[in-house]
N, C-alpha and C positions, 0 to 999 in steps of 0.2 A: 504494500500500500504506500510505503514511503516513496518508491520510485514514481508511482502515479502522481503523487503530490508534487514532487520535484518537476516532473514533466509539465504539469499544469502551470506551475510558477514560471517555467521557462517559456511556455507559450504566451502567457500574459506579458512577460518581459519583452519578448520579441514583438508582440502586438503594439506595445507602447513605442518601441523604437520605430516600427514601420509607420505608425501614425505621425511621428515626428519627422520622418524622412519621406513623407508621402510624395513630395515633388520629385524625388529621385527614384521612385519605384516604378517599374515597368509593369503595366497590367496587360494580361493576355485575355482576349475574348474568344479565342479559338475559331475565328471566322475565316481567316485567310490561309487556307490549306495547312492546318496544323500538322498533318502527317509528314509534311516536307521539312518542318522545323523542329519537331519534337522527336526524341527517340526514347525507347524503353530498354532498360537492361537490368540484369540481376547480378547477384554475387557470383554467378558462374564465370564472369570475366576474371575472377580471382580464385577459381577452384571451388566455389561454394555449390550448394545444391538447391537453391531457391528457384522457383518458376513462377511465371505469370504472364500477363498481357496488359496492354493499354489500348483503349479505344476512345473515340470522341463521340459523345452522345448529345443529341439535341433534345431538350425538354422545355416546354413552355416558352419557345422562342429563343432560348439561350443554349449555347453549346458549352460543354465542360468535358474535361478529361476524366476518364474512369480507369483506375488501375485495380486489377484483381490478381490474386496469386496466393502462393504458399511460400512463406518465409521459413527457411530451414536453418538451423544452427549447425548442421553437419559441416565438416571441413572448415570450421571457423568462419562460416559465412553468416548471412542474416540480413539481406536487404533486397528489395525491389525498388526501382527508381525510374523517374522520368526526368529528362534533361533537355533544355532548349539551348541551341547555339545562338547567342545574342547577335552574332554577325549575320545570321540568316533571318532575323526578326524584321518584318516589314509592317509598319503600322500606318 
């Protein structure tokens, strides 16, 4: 339970920072061909055993990214991630 509390505190701390730096934050609306700018990967790039997928879903007129998967702690792994190359971002 302690870990969950610390994670919650970290999230709120980051929220405060993001609100302060809002003018420097890039927002993504996933409208302009997100599949060409975002990539999904797992800990298998480092020998881990996690698996999953990413897809872009439109609901109520808005598009969002959805990640699903199984995170495994085998082979010292433990993540699924999506990443955007900011050089390919076109707003």
